[in-house]
Every structure is written in C-alpha cells, then in structure tokens.
Backbone of each chain as nested JSON, in Angstrom:
{
  "chains": [
    {"id": "A", "residues": [
      {"number": 1, "name": "MET", "atoms": {"N": [41.256, 2.815, -41.279], "CA": [41.747, 2.283, -40.253], "C": [42.06, 0.953, -40.367]}},
      {"number": 2, "name": "TYR", "atoms": {"N": [42.829, 0.237, -40.313], "CA": [42.612, -1.653, -40.143], "C": [42.744, -2.167, -38.92]}},
      {"number": 3, "name": "VAL", "atoms": {"N": [41.537, -2.928, -39.297], "CA": [41.251, -3.922, -38.007], "C": [41.669, -5.191, -37.901]}},
      {"number": 4, "name": "VAL", "atoms": {"N": [41.475, -5.595, -36.647], "CA": [41.658, -7.406, -36.672], "C": [40.607, -7.558, -35.557]}},
      {"number": 5, "name": "VAL", "atoms": {"N": [39.151, -8.123, -36.116], "CA": [38.281, -8.58, -35.38], "C": [38.168, -10.23, -34.897]}},
      {"number": 6, "name": "VAL", "atoms": {"N": [38.649, -10.526, -33.804], "CA": [37.755, -12.092, -33.16], "C": [36.816, -12.149, -32.488]}},
      {"number": 7, "name": "TYR", "atoms": {"N": [36.343, -13.01, -32.5], "CA": [35.084, -13.268, -31.415], "C": [34.838, -14.714, -31.343]}},
      {"number": 8, "name": "ASP", "atoms": {"N": [34.689, -14.595, -29.473], "CA": [34.344, -15.943, -28.964], "C": [32.813, -16.324, -28.577]}},
      {"number": 9, "name": "VAL", "atoms": {"N": [31.653, -16.648, -29.254], "CA": [30.692, -16.533, -29.534], "C": [29.957, -17.895, -29.032]}},
      {"number": 10, "name": "ASP", "atoms": {"N": [28.78, -18.168, -28.068], "CA": [28.098, -19.158, -27.921], "C": [27.938, -19.707, -29.128]}},
      {"number": 11, "name": "GLN", "atoms": {"N": [27.987, -21.277, -29.611], "CA": [27.665, -22.361, -30.6], "C": [26.146, -21.694, -31.458]}},
      {"number": 12, "name": "LYS", "atoms": {"N": [25.76, -21.227, -30.91], "CA": [23.831, -21.121, -31.053], "C": [24.069, -19.694, -31.95]}},
      {"number": 13, "name": "ARG", "atoms": {"N": [25.369, -19.048, -31.998], "CA": [25.228, -17.37, -32.053], "C": [26.16, -17.486, -33.492]}},
      {"number": 14, "name": "CYS", "atoms": {"N": [27.25, -18.58, -33.402], "CA": [28.329, -18.429, -34.594], "C": [27.672, -18.224, -35.852]}},
      {"number": 15, "name": "THR", "atoms": {"N": [26.913, -18.535, -36.302], "CA": [27.089, -18.482, -38.329], "C": [25.987, -16.824, -38.154]}},
      {"number": 16, "name": "LYS", "atoms": {"N": [24.861, -16.513, -37.084], "CA": [24.584, -14.796, -37.252], "C": [26.197, -13.804, -37.113]}},
      {"number": 17, "name": "MET", "atoms": {"N": [26.85, -14.043, -36.027], "CA": [27.893, -13.199, -36.322], "C": [29.604, -13.309, -37.557]}},
      {"number": 18, "name": "LEU", "atoms": {"N": [29.313, -15.285, -37.977], "CA": [29.639, -14.915, -39.483], "C": [29.306, -14.226, -40.422]}},
      {"number": 19, "name": "LYS", "atoms": {"N": [28.074, -14.451, -40.364], "CA": [27.303, -13.337, -41.849], "C": [27.625, -12.315, -41.079]}},
      {"number": 20, "name": "LEU", "atoms": {"N": [27.336, -11.461, -40.273], "CA": [27.251, -10.129, -39.987], "C": [28.84, -9.191, -40.27]}},
      {"number": 21, "name": "CYS", "atoms": {"N": [29.742, -10.072, -39.685], "CA": [31.386, -9.647, -40.256], "C": [31.783, -10.129, -41.4]}},
      {"number": 22, "name": "ARG", "atoms": {"N": [30.995, -10.792, -42.033], "CA": [31.443, -11.219, -44.013], "C": [30.861, -9.926, -44.454]}},
      {"number": 23, "name": "GLY", "atoms": {"N": [29.609, -8.995, -43.578], "CA": [29.664, -7.716, -44.641], "C": [30.296, -7.01, -44.433]}},
      {"number": 24, "name": "TYR", "atoms": {"N": [31.128, -6.737, -43.185], "CA": [32.182, -5.531, -43.235], "C": [33.712, -5.702, -43.049]}},
      {"number": 25, "name": "LEU", "atoms": {"N": [33.914, -7.164, -43.137], "CA": [35.646, -7.405, -43.507], "C": [36.136, -8.8, -44.144]}},
      {"number": 26, "name": "HIS", "atoms": {"N": [36.914, -9.247, -44.282], "CA": [37.159, -10.254, -44.626], "C": [37.405, -11.602, -43.945]}},
      {"number": 27, "name": "HIS", "atoms": {"N": [37.114, -12.55, -44.149], "CA": [37.535, -13.974, -42.899], "C": [38.062, -14.682, -43.707]}},
      {"number": 28, "name": "ILE", "atoms": {"N": [39.515, -14.688, -42.443], "CA": [40.749, -15.198, -42.741], "C": [40.918, -16.643, -41.955]}},
      {"number": 29, "name": "GLN", "atoms": {"N": [40.042, -16.733, -40.949], "CA": [40.08, -18.005, -40.018], "C": [39.014, -17.905, -39.138]}},
      {"number": 30, "name": "ASN", "atoms": {"N": [38.641, -18.777, -38.778], "CA": [37.764, -19.961, -37.69], "C": [36.764, -18.617, -37.533]}},
      {"number": 31, "name": "SER", "atoms": {"N": [36.966, -17.638, -36.805], "CA": [36.399, -16.594, -36.181], "C": [37.392, -14.814, -36.075]}},
      {"number": 32, "name": "VAL", "atoms": {"N": [38.17, -15.138, -37.261], "CA": [39.26, -14.294, -37.064], "C": [38.783, -13.173, -38.739]}},
      {"number": 33, "name": "PHE", "atoms": {"N": [38.546, -11.927, -38.551], "CA": [38.284, -10.881, -39.619], "C": [39.547, -10.001, -39.868]}},
      {"number": 34, "name": "GLU", "atoms": {"N": [39.888, -9.834, -40.649], "CA": [40.66, -8.289, -41.098], "C": [39.871, -7.856, -42.302]}},
      {"number": 35, "name": "GLY", "atoms": {"N": [40.725, -6.152, -41.998], "CA": [40.471, -5.152, -43.573], "C": [40.421, -3.888, -43.026]}},
      {"number": 36, "name": "GLU", "atoms": {"N": [40.095, -3.389, -43.857], "CA": [40.034, -1.318, -44.158], "C": [39.064, -1.757, -43.638]}},
      {"number": 37, "name": "ILE", "atoms": {"N": [38.433, -0.041, -42.777], "CA": [37.097, 0.037, -42.194], "C": [36.751, 1.726, -41.529]}},
      {"number": 38, "name": "THR", "atoms": {"N": [36.123, 2.009, -42.058], "CA": [35.682, 3.433, -41.263], "C": [35.37, 3.431, -39.625]}},
      {"number": 39, "name": "GLU", "atoms": {"N": [35.524, 4.726, -39.268], "CA": [34.832, 4.555, -37.879], "C": [33.269, 4.336, -37.725]}},
      {"number": 40, "name": "ALA", "atoms": {"N": [33.121, 5.207, -38.757], "CA": [31.495, 5.125, -38.343], "C": [31.136, 3.146, -38.82]}},
      {"number": 41, "name": "ARG", "atoms": {"N": [31.712, 2.584, -39.446], "CA": [30.984, 1.266, -40.091], "C": [31.573, 0.964, -38.682]}},
      {"number": 42, "name": "LEU", "atoms": {"N": [32.925, 0.866, -38.334], "CA": [32.955, 0.192, -37.267], "C": [31.942, 0.198, -35.955]}},
      {"number": 43, "name": "GLU", "atoms": {"N": [31.676, 1.282, -36.101], "CA": [30.557, 1.856, -34.522], "C": [29.062, 1.185, -34.744]}},
      {"number": 44, "name": "GLU", "atoms": {"N": [29.014, 0.722, -36.601], "CA": [28.021, 0.235, -36.664], "C": [27.649, -1.899, -36.501]}},
      {"number": 45, "name": "LEU", "atoms": {"N": [29.006, -2.471, -37.112], "CA": [29.484, -3.746, -36.956], "C": [29.281, -3.502, -35.662]}},
      {"number": 46, "name": "LYS", "atoms": {"N": [30.119, -3.119, -34.655], "CA": [29.867, -3.073, -32.812], "C": [28.829, -3.147, -32.479]}},
      {"number": 47, "name": "ILE", "atoms": {"N": [27.521, -1.818, -32.868], "CA": [26.377, -2.099, -32.347], "C": [25.329, -2.977, -32.683]}},
      {"number": 48, "name": "LYS", "atoms": {"N": [25.469, -3.994, -33.913], "CA": [25.022, -4.958, -34.697], "C": [25.131, -6.308, -33.718]}},
      {"number": 49, "name": "ALA", "atoms": {"N": [26.804, -6.537, -33.46], "CA": [27.166, -7.566, -33.002], "C": [26.801, -7.807, -31.374]}},
      {"number": 50, "name": "LYS", "atoms": {"N": [26.763, -6.522, -30.573], "CA": [26.305, -6.673, -29.635], "C": [24.758, -7.075, -29.352]}},
      {"number": 51, "name": "LYS", "atoms": {"N": [23.791, -6.809, -30.6], "CA": [22.07, -6.974, -30.508], "C": [22.47, -8.756, -30.209]}},
      {"number": 52, "name": "ILE", "atoms": {"N": [23.496, -9.095, -31.152], "CA": [23.566, -10.6, -31.368], "C": [23.833, -10.971, -30.143]}},
      {"number": 53, "name": "MET", "atoms": {"N": [25.1, -10.201, -29.779], "CA": [25.63, -11.727, -28.358], "C": [25.012, -11.257, -26.949]}},
      {"number": 54, "name": "ASN", "atoms": {"N": [25.508, -12.552, -26.141], "CA": [25.079, -12.353, -24.674], "C": [26.294, -12.172, -23.911]}},
      {"number": 55, "name": "GLU", "atoms": {"N": [26.206, -11.189, -23.172], "CA": [27.521, -11.059, -22.49], "C": [27.279, -12.328, -21.242]}},
      {"number": 56, "name": "GLU", "atoms": {"N": [25.999, -12.627, -20.396], "CA": [25.985, -13.805, -19.319], "C": [26.505, -14.917, -20.032]}},
      {"number": 57, "name": "ASP", "atoms": {"N": [26.879, -14.858, -21.373], "CA": [26.929, -16.224, -22.067], "C": [28.424, -16.141, -22.019]}},
      {"number": 58, "name": "LYS", "atoms": {"N": [29.026, -14.863, -21.685], "CA": [30.37, -14.588, -21.736], "C": [30.873, -14.692, -23.509]}},
      {"number": 59, "name": "ASP", "atoms": {"N": [29.969, -14.17, -23.98], "CA": [30.359, -13.667, -25.468], "C": [31.353, -12.788, -25.351]}},
      {"number": 60, "name": "SER", "atoms": {"N": [32.327, -12.77, -26.278], "CA": [32.818, -11.26, -26.725], "C": [33.651, -11.607, -27.555]}},
      {"number": 61, "name": "LEU", "atoms": {"N": [33.551, -9.943, -28.277], "CA": [34.385, -9.843, -29.76], "C": [35.376, -8.433, -29.075]}},
      {"number": 62, "name": "ILE", "atoms": {"N": [36.856, -8.835, -29.738], "CA": [37.892, -7.711, -29.79], "C": [38.057, -7.378, -30.718]}},
      {"number": 63, "name": "VAL", "atoms": {"N": [38.288, -5.803, -30.744], "CA": [39.182, -5.198, -31.694], "C": [40.343, -4.765, -31.654]}},
      {"number": 64, "name": "PHE", "atoms": {"N": [41.308, -4.911, -32.547], "CA": [42.36, -4.523, -32.349], "C": [42.631, -3.662, -33.769]}},
      {"number": 65, "name": "LYS", "atoms": {"N": [42.755, -2.316, -33.614], "CA": [42.703, -0.934, -34.62], "C": [44.167, -1.074, -35.276]}},
      {"number": 66, "name": "SER", "atoms": {"N": [44.716, -0.598, -35.956], "CA": [46.358, 0.279, -36.476], "C": [45.562, 1.384, -37.794]}},
      {"number": 67, "name": "ARG", "atoms": {"N": [46.424, 2.063, -36.998], "CA": [45.928, 3.27, -37.987], "C": [46.219, 3.158, -39.024]}},
      {"number": 68, "name": "ASN", "atoms": {"N": [47.09, 2.114, -39.427], "CA": [47.962, 2.048, -40.872], "C": [48.067, 0.438, -41.148]}},
      {"number": 69, "name": "GLU", "atoms": {"N": [47.446, -0.035, -41.864], "CA": [47.245, -1.357, -42.121], "C": [49.312, -1.627, -42.622]}},
      {"number": 70, "name": "LYS", "atoms": {"N": [50.011, -0.053, -42.929], "CA": [51.406, -0.901, -43.294], "C": [51.958, -1.422, -40.978]}},
      {"number": 71, "name": "TRP", "atoms": {"N": [51.562, -0.382, -40.452], "CA": [51.878, -0.76, -38.832], "C": [51.895, -2.563, -39.131]}},
      {"number": 72, "name": "LEU", "atoms": {"N": [50.591, -3.51, -39.05], "CA": [50.551, -3.98, -39.274], "C": [50.972, -5.785, -40.029]}},
      {"number": 73, "name": "ASP", "atoms": {"N": [52.019, -5.973, -39.358], "CA": [52.341, -7.623, -40.374], "C": [51.792, -8.619, -40.008]}},
      {"number": 74, "name": "LYS", "atoms": {"N": [51.28, -8.898, -41.124], "CA": [50.825, -10.522, -40.92], "C": [51.774, -11.473, -41.546]}},
      {"number": 75, "name": "GLU", "atoms": {"N": [51.157, -13.095, -40.521], "CA": [52.285, -14.108, -41.333], "C": [51.161, -15.373, -40.847]}},
      {"number": 76, "name": "ILE", "atoms": {"N": [51.272, -15.873, -41.679], "CA": [50.19, -17.545, -41.903], "C": [51.444, -18.663, -41.879]}},
      {"number": 77, "name": "VAL", "atoms": {"N": [51.32, -19.484, -40.608], "CA": [51.831, -20.269, -40.431], "C": [50.652, -21.749, -40.599]}},
      {"number": 78, "name": "GLY", "atoms": {"N": [50.951, -22.682, -41.213], "CA": [50.401, -23.639, -41.818], "C": [49.182, -22.947, -42.907]}},
      {"number": 79, "name": "PHE", "atoms": {"N": [47.753, -24.034, -42.804], "CA": [47.359, -23.514, -43.687], "C": [46.657, -21.893, -44.648]}},
      {"number": 80, "name": "ASP", "atoms": {"N": [46.905, -21.969, -44.968], "CA": [46.001, -20.916, -45.431], "C": [44.115, -20.263, -45.932]}},
      {"number": 81, "name": "LYS", "atoms": {"N": [43.308, -20.014, -45.04], "CA": [42.578, -20.517, -45.427], "C": [41.502, -20.026, -46.309]}},
      {"number": 82, "name": "ARG", "atoms": {"N": [42.028, -18.507, -46.643], "CA": [41.024, -17.681, -47.645], "C": [42.493, -16.321, -47.538]}},
      {"number": 83, "name": "PRO", "atoms": {"N": [42.82, -16.596, -48.627], "CA": [43.794, -15.19, -49.221], "C": [42.584, -14.271, -49.032]}},
      {"number": 84, "name": "VAL", "atoms": {"N": [43.608, -13.158, -48.541], "CA": [42.525, -11.674, -48.544], "C": [42.272, -11.36, -50.071]}},
      {"number": 85, "name": "ASP", "atoms": {"N": [40.695, -11.456, -50.71], "CA": [40.058, -11.219, -51.969], "C": [39.658, -9.707, -51.188]}},
      {"number": 86, "name": "ASN", "atoms": {"N": [39.621, -8.781, -52.4], "CA": [39.149, -7.334, -51.894], "C": [36.976, -7.433, -52.309]}},
      {"number": 87, "name": "ILE", "atoms": {"N": [36.63, -7.518, -51.211], "CA": [35.505, -7.852, -51.416], "C": [34.443, -6.509, -52.129]}},
      {"number": 88, "name": "LEU", "atoms": {"N": [35.561, -5.323, -52.283], "CA": [34.553, -4.253, -52.78], "C": [34.457, -4.371, -53.926]}}
    ]},
    {"id": "B", "residues": [
      {"number": 1, "name": "MET", "atoms": {"N": [58.697, -6.641, -30.136], "CA": [57.472, -6.007, -30.917], "C": [56.123, -6.913, -29.967]}},
      {"number": 2, "name": "TYR", "atoms": {"N": [55.103, -6.23, -30.56], "CA": [53.772, -6.692, -29.854], "C": [52.924, -7.25, -30.903]}},
      {"number": 3, "name": "VAL", "atoms": {"N": [52.861, -8.507, -30.177], "CA": [51.818, -9.5, -31.672], "C": [50.945, -10.261, -30.759]}},
      {"number": 4, "name": "VAL", "atoms": {"N": [49.632, -10.356, -31.781], "CA": [48.283, -10.542, -31.804], "C": [48.418, -12.133, -32.548]}},
      {"number": 5, "name": "VAL", "atoms": {"N": [48.22, -13.431, -31.304], "CA": [48.289, -14.873, -32.251], "C": [46.763, -15.534, -32.51]}},
      {"number": 6, "name": "VAL", "atoms": {"N": [46.369, -15.767, -32.96], "CA": [45.579, -16.541, -33.531], "C": [45.509, -18.08, -34.053]}},
      {"number": 7, "name": "TYR", "atoms": {"N": [44.92, -18.668, -33.774], "CA": [45.457, -20.141, -34.053], "C": [43.498, -21.076, -34.578]}},
      {"number": 8, "name": "ASP", "atoms": {"N": [43.548, -21.963, -35.261], "CA": [42.025, -22.532, -35.532], "C": [42.752, -23.983, -35.915]}},
      {"number": 9, "name": "VAL", "atoms": {"N": [42.996, -24.965, -34.767], "CA": [42.798, -26.193, -35.453], "C": [41.702, -27.255, -34.482]}},
      {"number": 10, "name": "ASP", "atoms": {"N": [42.542, -28.302, -34.999], "CA": [41.735, -29.807, -35.254], "C": [41.523, -29.448, -33.567]}},
      {"number": 11, "name": "GLN", "atoms": {"N": [40.06, -29.984, -32.732], "CA": [39.499, -30.362, -31.69], "C": [41.06, -30.953, -31.089]}},
      {"number": 12, "name": "LYS", "atoms": {"N": [41.181, -32.133, -31.471], "CA": [42.193, -32.761, -30.503], "C": [43.588, -32.319, -30.093]}},
      {"number": 13, "name": "ARG", "atoms": {"N": [43.87, -31.225, -31.092], "CA": [44.908, -30.679, -30.758], "C": [44.766, -29.061, -30.084]}},
      {"number": 14, "name": "CYS", "atoms": {"N": [43.804, -28.704, -29.741], "CA": [43.593, -27.182, -29.072], "C": [44.496, -27.28, -27.848]}},
      {"number": 15, "name": "THR", "atoms": {"N": [44.376, -28.867, -27.042], "CA": [44.957, -28.722, -25.267], "C": [46.667, -27.956, -25.576]}},
      {"number": 16, "name": "LYS", "atoms": {"N": [46.956, -28.744, -26.635], "CA": [48.444, -28.59, -26.559], "C": [49.097, -27.176, -27.562]}},
      {"number": 17, "name": "MET", "atoms": {"N": [47.913, -27.246, -28.196], "CA": [48.263, -25.62, -28.754], "C": [48.552, -24.592, -27.802]}},
      {"number": 18, "name": "LEU", "atoms": {"N": [47.167, -24.429, -26.784], "CA": [46.911, -23.831, -25.988], "C": [48.403, -23.198, -24.71]}},
      {"number": 19, "name": "LYS", "atoms": {"N": [48.477, -24.413, -24.312], "CA": [49.702, -24.855, -23.077], "C": [50.883, -24.187, -24.085]}},
      {"number": 20, "name": "LEU", "atoms": {"N": [50.971, -24.542, -25.108], "CA": [52.507, -23.614, -25.609], "C": [52.003, -22.532, -25.636]}},
      {"number": 21, "name": "CYS", "atoms": {"N": [51.302, -21.842, -26.433], "CA": [50.876, -20.05, -26.65], "C": [50.846, -19.622, -24.714]}},
      {"number": 22, "name": "ARG", "atoms": {"N": [50.375, -20.3, -24.196], "CA": [50.47, -19.929, -22.539], "C": [52.037, -19.363, -22.044]}},
      {"number": 23, "name": "GLY", "atoms": {"N": [52.199, -20.175, -22.792], "CA": [53.974, -19.994, -21.97], "C": [55.216, -18.778, -22.875]}},
      {"number": 24, "name": "TYR", "atoms": {"N": [54.104, -18.417, -24.121], "CA": [54.85, -16.771, -24.32], "C": [53.98, -15.602, -24.694]}},
      {"number": 25, "name": "LEU", "atoms": {"N": [52.807, -16.131, -24.644], "CA": [51.685, -14.745, -24.45], "C": [50.72, -14.751, -23.697]}},
      {"number": 26, "name": "HIS", "atoms": {"N": [49.845, -13.976, -23.577], "CA": [48.457, -14.204, -22.576], "C": [46.898, -14.278, -23.998]}},
      {"number": 27, "name": "HIS", "atoms": {"N": [46.855, -15.48, -23.111], "CA": [45.164, -16.15, -23.394], "C": [44.746, -15.113, -23.024]}},
      {"number": 28, "name": "ILE", "atoms": {"N": [44.034, -14.643, -24.003], "CA": [42.76, -13.082, -24.132], "C": [41.164, -13.821, -24.7]}},
      {"number": 29, "name": "GLN", "atoms": {"N": [41.6, -14.521, -25.227], "CA": [40.344, -15.334, -25.523], "C": [40.012, -16.592, -26.157]}},
      {"number": 30, "name": "ASN", "atoms": {"N": [39.117, -17.453, -26.928], "CA": [39.036, -18.549, -27.326], "C": [40.657, -19.471, -27.616]}},
      {"number": 31, "name": "SER", "atoms": {"N": [40.948, -18.695, -28.932], "CA": [42.399, -19.208, -29.441], "C": [42.955, -17.856, -29.473]}},
      {"number": 32, "name": "VAL", "atoms": {"N": [43.052, -16.833, -28.539], "CA": [43.392, -15.557, -28.938], "C": [44.688, -15.463, -28.081]}},
      {"number": 33, "name": "PHE", "atoms": {"N": [45.992, -15.286, -28.545], "CA": [46.817, -14.767, -27.665], "C": [47.406, -13.17, -27.848]}},
      {"number": 34, "name": "GLU", "atoms": {"N": [48.302, -12.888, -27.031], "CA": [48.656, -11.575, -27.218], "C": [49.58, -10.741, -26.452]}},
      {"number": 35, "name": "GLY", "atoms": {"N": [50.668, -9.955, -26.6], "CA": [51.692, -9.781, -25.574], "C": [52.737, -9.189, -26.524]}},
      {"number": 36, "name": "GLU", "atoms": {"N": [53.982, -8.971, -25.65], "CA": [55.078, -8.59, -26.105], "C": [56.011, -9.654, -25.811]}},
      {"number": 37, "name": "ILE", "atoms": {"N": [57.358, -9.928, -27.265], "CA": [57.799, -10.855, -27.37], "C": [58.488, -10.579, -28.287]}},
      {"number": 38, "name": "THR", "atoms": {"N": [59.73, -11.503, -28.376], "CA": [61.19, -11.167, -29.264], "C": [61.262, -11.423, -30.459]}},
      {"number": 39, "name": "GLU", "atoms": {"N": [61.69, -11.318, -31.633], "CA": [61.729, -11.852, -33.044], "C": [62.089, -13.62, -32.44]}},
      {"number": 40, "name": "ALA", "atoms": {"N": [63.313, -13.564, -31.355], "CA": [63.883, -15.069, -31.688], "C": [62.26, -16.187, -30.556]}},
      {"number": 41, "name": "ARG", "atoms": {"N": [62.092, -15.472, -29.565], "CA": [60.984, -15.994, -28.958], "C": [60.079, -16.276, -29.987]}},
      {"number": 42, "name": "LEU", "atoms": {"N": [59.48, -15.414, -30.938], "CA": [58.676, -16.11, -31.648], "C": [58.703, -16.954, -32.885]}},
      {"number": 43, "name": "GLU", "atoms": {"N": [60.098, -17.14, -32.878], "CA": [60.685, -17.927, -34.13], "C": [60.28, -19.161, -33.615]}},
      {"number": 44, "name": "GLU", "atoms": {"N": [60.519, -19.548, -32.125], "CA": [60.476, -20.52, -31.26], "C": [59.103, -20.879, -30.938]}},
      {"number": 45, "name": "LEU", "atoms": {"N": [58.255, -20.125, -31.156], "CA": [57.166, -20.629, -31.017], "C": [56.632, -20.992, -32.213]}},
      {"number": 46, "name": "LYS", "atoms": {"N": [56.809, -20.902, -33.296], "CA": [56.076, -20.853, -34.404], "C": [56.488, -21.938, -34.808]}},
      {"number": 47, "name": "ILE", "atoms": {"N": [58.033, -22.122, -34.403], "CA": [58.895, -24.05, -34.982], "C": [58.009, -24.724, -34.314]}},
      {"number": 48, "name": "LYS", "atoms": {"N": [57.535, -24.73, -33.039], "CA": [56.861, -25.207, -31.679], "C": [55.049, -25.829, -32.587]}},
      {"number": 49, "name": "ALA", "atoms": {"N": [54.791, -24.714, -32.741], "CA": [53.588, -25.193, -33.392], "C": [53.397, -25.767, -34.357]}},
      {"number": 50, "name": "LYS", "atoms": {"N": [54.328, -25.705, -35.59], "CA": [54.044, -25.959, -36.545], "C": [54.339, -27.983, -35.802]}},
      {"number": 51, "name": "LYS", "atoms": {"N": [55.191, -28.144, -35.108], "CA": [55.491, -29.501, -34.664], "C": [53.787, -30.327, -34.462]}},
      {"number": 52, "name": "ILE", "atoms": {"N": [53.522, -29.39, -33.831], "CA": [51.868, -30.064, -33.492], "C": [50.724, -29.641, -34.151]}},
      {"number": 53, "name": "MET", "atoms": {"N": [50.959, -28.743, -34.864], "CA": [50.163, -28.501, -36.101], "C": [49.857, -29.49, -37.462]}},
      {"number": 54, "name": "ASN", "atoms": {"N": [48.635, -29.432, -38.246], "CA": [48.542, -30.657, -39.444], "C": [48.313, -29.861, -40.545]}},
      {"number": 55, "name": "GLU", "atoms": {"N": [48.871, -29.695, -41.472], "CA": [48.557, -28.77, -42.366], "C": [47.061, -29.507, -43.419]}},
      {"number": 56, "name": "GLU", "atoms": {"N": [47.77, -30.793, -43.664], "CA": [46.762, -31.072, -44.713], "C": [45.048, -31.017, -43.913]}},
      {"number": 57, "name": "ASP", "atoms": {"N": [45.281, -31.362, -42.261], "CA": [43.721, -31.016, -41.758], "C": [43.545, -29.223, -41.5]}},
      {"number": 58, "name": "LYS", "atoms": {"N": [44.062, -28.41, -42.768], "CA": [44.166, -26.885, -42.8], "C": [44.328, -26.406, -41.204]}},
      {"number": 59, "name": "ASP", "atoms": {"N": [44.773, -27.084, -39.973], "CA": [45.193, -25.89, -39.376], "C": [46.346, -25.007, -39.41]}},
      {"number": 60, "name": "SER", "atoms": {"N": [45.986, -23.922, -38.659], "CA": [46.512, -22.571, -39.243], "C": [46.72, -21.809, -37.822]}},
      {"number": 61, "name": "LEU", "atoms": {"N": [47.895, -20.976, -37.958], "CA": [47.866, -20.269, -37.075], "C": [48.408, -18.879, -38.086]}},
      {"number": 62, "name": "ILE", "atoms": {"N": [47.894, -17.662, -37.202], "CA": [48.291, -16.257, -37.695], "C": [48.474, -15.006, -36.804]}},
      {"number": 63, "name": "VAL", "atoms": {"N": [50.028, -14.865, -37.15], "CA": [50.628, -14.163, -36.101], "C": [50.564, -12.533, -37.169]}},
      {"number": 64, "name": "PHE", "atoms": {"N": [49.962, -11.44, -35.797], "CA": [50.246, -9.961, -36.241], "C": [50.938, -9.174, -35.809]}},
      {"number": 65, "name": "LYS", "atoms": {"N": [52.141, -8.674, -36.255], "CA": [52.857, -8.361, -35.428], "C": [52.942, -6.909, -35.439]}},
      {"number": 66, "name": "SER", "atoms": {"N": [53.257, -6.043, -34.697], "CA": [53.432, -4.484, -34.586], "C": [54.159, -4.664, -34.039]}},
      {"number": 67, "name": "ARG", "atoms": {"N": [55.334, -2.821, -34.807], "CA": [56.133, -3.274, -34.025], "C": [56.298, -2.374, -32.677]}},
      {"number": 68, "name": "ASN", "atoms": {"N": [55.268, -1.593, -32.302], "CA": [54.841, -1.37, -31.073], "C": [53.761, -1.301, -30.448]}},
      {"number": 69, "name": "GLU", "atoms": {"N": [53.521, -1.674, -29.173], "CA": [52.062, -2.033, -29.003], "C": [51.431, -0.63, -28.919]}},
      {"number": 70, "name": "LYS", "atoms": {"N": [51.759, 0.339, -29.239], "CA": [50.752, 2.015, -29.025], "C": [50.308, 1.74, -30.647]}},
      {"number": 71, "name": "TRP", "atoms": {"N": [50.611, 1.526, -31.342], "CA": [50.639, 1.263, -32.677], "C": [48.981, 0.281, -32.887]}},
      {"number": 72, "name": "LEU", "atoms": {"N": [48.844, -0.082, -31.791], "CA": [47.837, -1.168, -32.308], "C": [47.073, -1.188, -30.785]}},
      {"number": 73, "name": "ASP", "atoms": {"N": [45.475, -0.717, -30.84], "CA": [44.727, -0.159, -30.264], "C": [43.546, -1.427, -29.939]}},
      {"number": 74, "name": "LYS", "atoms": {"N": [43.319, -1.68, -28.651], "CA": [42.372, -2.666, -28.842], "C": [41.047, -2.381, -27.749]}},
      {"number": 75, "name": "GLU", "atoms": {"N": [40.243, -2.956, -28.582], "CA": [38.672, -2.976, -27.851], "C": [38.048, -4.439, -28.02]}},
      {"number": 76, "name": "ILE", "atoms": {"N": [37.615, -3.884, -26.336], "CA": [36.66, -5.211, -26.215], "C": [35.184, -4.751, -26.113]}},
      {"number": 77, "name": "VAL", "atoms": {"N": [34.519, -5.544, -26.841], "CA": [32.863, -5.46, -26.931], "C": [32.098, -6.681, -26.144]}},
      {"number": 78, "name": "GLY", "atoms": {"N": [31.434, -6.9, -24.716], "CA": [30.918, -7.579, -24.608], "C": [31.777, -8.273, -23.06]}},
      {"number": 79, "name": "PHE", "atoms": {"N": [32.094, -9.41, -22.801], "CA": [32.683, -10.115, -22.077], "C": [33.84, -10.066, -22.249]}},
      {"number": 80, "name": "ASP", "atoms": {"N": [34.835, -9.547, -20.834], "CA": [35.967, -9.554, -20.718], "C": [37.217, -10.812, -20.052]}},
      {"number": 81, "name": "LYS", "atoms": {"N": [37.465, -11.781, -21.111], "CA": [37.574, -13.294, -20.416], "C": [38.545, -13.046, -19.458]}},
      {"number": 82, "name": "ARG", "atoms": {"N": [39.89, -12.412, -20.373], "CA": [40.723, -12.488, -19.564], "C": [41.577, -10.985, -19.0]}},
      {"number": 83, "name": "PRO", "atoms": {"N": [41.183, -10.012, -18.585], "CA": [42.476, -9.063, -18.261], "C": [43.951, -9.416, -18.35]}},
      {"number": 84, "name": "VAL", "atoms": {"N": [44.814, -8.754, -19.484], "CA": [45.956, -8.783, -19.528], "C": [46.778, -8.579, -18.501]}},
      {"number": 85, "name": "ASP", "atoms": {"N": [47.348, -9.557, -17.32], "CA": [48.336, -9.744, -16.506], "C": [49.813, -10.501, -17.023]}},
      {"number": 86, "name": "ASN", "atoms": {"N": [50.79, -9.399, -16.554], "CA": [52.109, -9.299, -16.954], "C": [52.488, -10.865, -16.096]}},
      {"number": 87, "name": "ILE", "atoms": {"N": [52.668, -11.949, -17.186], "CA": [53.221, -12.616, -16.587], "C": [55.07, -13.291, -16.479]}},
      {"number": 88, "name": "LEU", "atoms": {"N": [55.047, -11.939, -16.897], "CA": [56.898, -12.052, -16.377], "C": [57.421, -11.571, -14.577]}}
    ]}
  ]
}
C-alpha cells in the first residue's frame, strides 16, 4: 500500500524520528514521508515510533494510507525539497 | 475531492500560512491540513499560498489529492491534536 506519514514531535525527538522514518519511506518535506510499504513494515514503524514519542508532550504521528498510489495524486507548490528517489 | 495539505515554510511565514489554510481545510497537526475541497477552491488556496511563500527560501507546500475520502484511510498514533470538526 502507499502511505504518507507526517509527525509532529518535540524538537529533542526530531532527529530520532527522522532517522527512523528514513529507514522505511522517502523524506519529501520537513516531517513528511511517503512511499510504498507493507502492512508488516508499517506496523514495525509505528511500534518503533511509539517508543520514541511522548504522548504527554503531545507528540503525534499520522498515517494516510491509500491502497494504491494511483489513487493519490501529489502536487508540489514552491520548492521541491527532495525528488522521490527509490531507496531500494 | 479529498485533500491532505502539508507545508514547510520559514518561521516568519508560518502564521500567515496557518490562517490561510484554516480558511479552507481542517488543521489536524503542526503544518498539516485535510478536508473536502472543490478544484476551484484548491486553485484559489494555491494561488494565495504562492503569494505568501518564498521559493528561494525553499518554502514548499504539498497537496495530496484523493478523488474520494474513502480511498484514504487515516490513522493517528500518539496524541490526537484536533479531532476533525466540520467547519461548514
């Protein structure tokens, strides 16, 4: 499935979240990632993210899932931070 | 159509972008918005955003479009910043 992941965490946890998400998805903007992922790998990412995040500090991560990349059009306005390069 | 909008702009332009996007979509996380929108309203939002943004400063806005909200599942891990409330 194709996902877009966005997170909003306290500054001191940003680097850890960035490194974690980079191992699973393409980094396309500040705290925004996208890419193809299996259900199992997504579950793994969420479990690891929960260990980093602190809900009391209002850290949050949102996953938008689309069963098919074709059902999700992407448009970039302004600067294109990072063209999607295949990390596999 | 259903969209998710994320922006990454210089700190001094964040407030303006926040106010702009709030007039069109639901604010669900730091610089993340979602909601139902017409093609015309989305075009209007993008034009106004371009006027605020500075591409040389690497400001960017990304629009993920799904023809149907049902094709896009959303899952929140951690703190739910703002339950989607209908602004109409």
